[in-house]
KOLZABA-95687 format. One record per residue (C-alpha): chain; x, y, z; residue number from 1; residue in one letter. Coordinates in pm, whole numbers. Example, Ala and Ser with C-alpha at 12.3 -4.5 7.8 and 13.67 -1.06 7.14 Angstrom:
2
A:1230:-450:780:1:A
A:1367:-106:714:2:S
END
This chain:
123
A:10526:7890:9953:1:M
A:10488:8144:9672:2:M
A:10094:8230:9592:3:W
A:9923:8234:9290:4:F
A:9789:8558:9395:5:E
A:9846:8810:9669:6:P
A:9697:8725:10008:7:L
A:9573:8911:10318:8:P
A:9811:8861:10625:9:E
A:9710:8564:10849:10:Q
A:9603:8404:10521:11:C
A:9563:8125:10472:12:P
A:9417:8065:10780:13:P
A:9526:7845:11089:14:F
A:9444:7465:11030:15:G
A:9483:7514:10662:16:A
A:9727:7274:10574:17:K
A:9906:7054:10247:18:P
A:9670:6860:10047:19:V
A:9743:6571:9805:20:K
A:9510:6364:9611:21:G
A:9186:6372:9395:22:T
A:8977:6680:9396:23:F
A:8689:6800:9131:24:Y
A:8640:7140:9055:25:R
A:8349:7290:8815:26:L
A:8548:7462:8497:27:V
A:8376:7639:8232:28:T
A:8511:7486:7945:29:G
A:8635:7132:7788:30:A
A:8962:7205:7877:31:V
A:9025:7343:8213:32:A
A:9213:7684:8146:33:G
A:9381:7926:8385:34:C
A:9097:8099:8450:35:E
A:8903:7835:8581:36:D
A:9172:7840:8918:37:F
A:9111:8187:8952:38:W
A:8956:8316:9303:39:S
A:8682:8511:9311:40:H
A:8838:8830:9441:41:R
A:9072:8775:9154:42:K
A:8756:8768:8885:43:I
A:8553:9066:9095:44:W
A:8820:9294:9223:45:P
A:8540:9546:9322:46:N
A:8253:9313:9442:47:K
A:8150:9235:9809:48:S
A:8116:8871:9955:49:F
A:7982:8736:10204:50:N
A:8292:8547:10344:51:V
A:8628:8702:10503:52:D
A:8873:8845:10261:53:E
A:9093:8533:10298:54:C
A:8799:8330:10157:55:R
A:8727:8559:9886:56:A
A:9093:8451:9786:57:R
A:9040:8082:9758:58:S
A:8918:7849:9512:59:L
A:8668:7569:9597:60:S
A:8729:7208:9549:61:I
A:8583:6869:9645:62:Y
A:8692:6572:9739:63:E
A:8391:6412:9616:64:C
A:8253:6399:9264:65:Y
A:7890:6356:9350:66:E
A:7919:6702:9548:67:D
A:8063:6919:9301:68:C
A:7789:6809:9079:69:D
A:7543:6886:9297:70:K
A:7669:7256:9205:71:L
A:7571:7225:8859:72:R
A:7204:7178:8964:73:K
A:7218:7614:9038:74:L
A:7150:7785:8733:75:S
A:7480:7985:8727:76:M
A:7697:7679:8669:77:H
A:7442:7453:8500:78:K
A:7661:7428:8191:79:Y
A:8004:7345:8377:80:K
A:8230:7097:8354:81:E
A:8366:6913:8660:82:I
A:8758:6886:8636:83:A
A:8955:6612:8813:84:E
A:9265:6766:8962:85:I
A:9522:6585:9109:86:T
A:9695:6792:9406:87:L
A:10026:6728:9578:88:D
A:10176:6892:9869:89:I
A:10338:7182:9661:90:N
A:9983:7264:9474:91:A
A:9878:7522:9770:92:G
A:9722:7505:10146:93:I
A:9354:7361:10202:94:A
A:9136:7394:10491:95:K
A:8754:7258:10531:96:Q
A:8496:7524:10514:97:T
A:8090:7496:10448:98:G
A:7860:7257:10541:99:R
A:7961:6998:10282:100:D
A:8199:6819:10455:101:K
A:8394:6746:10130:102:T
A:8414:7097:10059:103:H
A:8756:7292:10048:104:Y
A:8892:7593:10063:105:S
A:9213:7576:9865:106:W
A:9450:7874:9830:107:W
A:9661:7818:9499:108:R
A:10061:7838:9465:109:S
A:10223:7919:9186:110:N
A:10350:7561:9160:111:S
A:9993:7424:9047:112:F
A:9965:7408:8654:113:M
A:9598:7385:8548:114:P
A:9667:7177:8217:115:Q
A:9906:6929:8324:116:A
A:9718:6883:8718:117:Q
A:9382:6867:8575:118:S
A:9153:6664:8340:119:T
A:8775:6735:8250:120:V
A:8592:6444:8306:121:I
A:8241:6557:8208:122:T
A:8048:6729:7914:123:S
END
């Protein structure tokens, strides 16, 4: 699989697998753009994170709309929208991470096309 951005060795981690179906992600506008699907590492190349480098290069996605929506209570996400994304087995690899059982860390492949595979559903 060709990754959207460079990944460190042993990344994606053991236990990550291709995912298929509908997921939800916060985005910045009424239309999901490519930059809405960049990892924290790509956005902030020199920042320190409280996760390992592999997770810093992943994207947060949720199986459950309501769990994604909870994030908008945080001031940094208050004005964001929620996009529904449709993933097929070629879109990348994901692993359930964090306390929330519907949260996944997703390592995006080059085959995922944000404008074709996502629709903003809130405003």
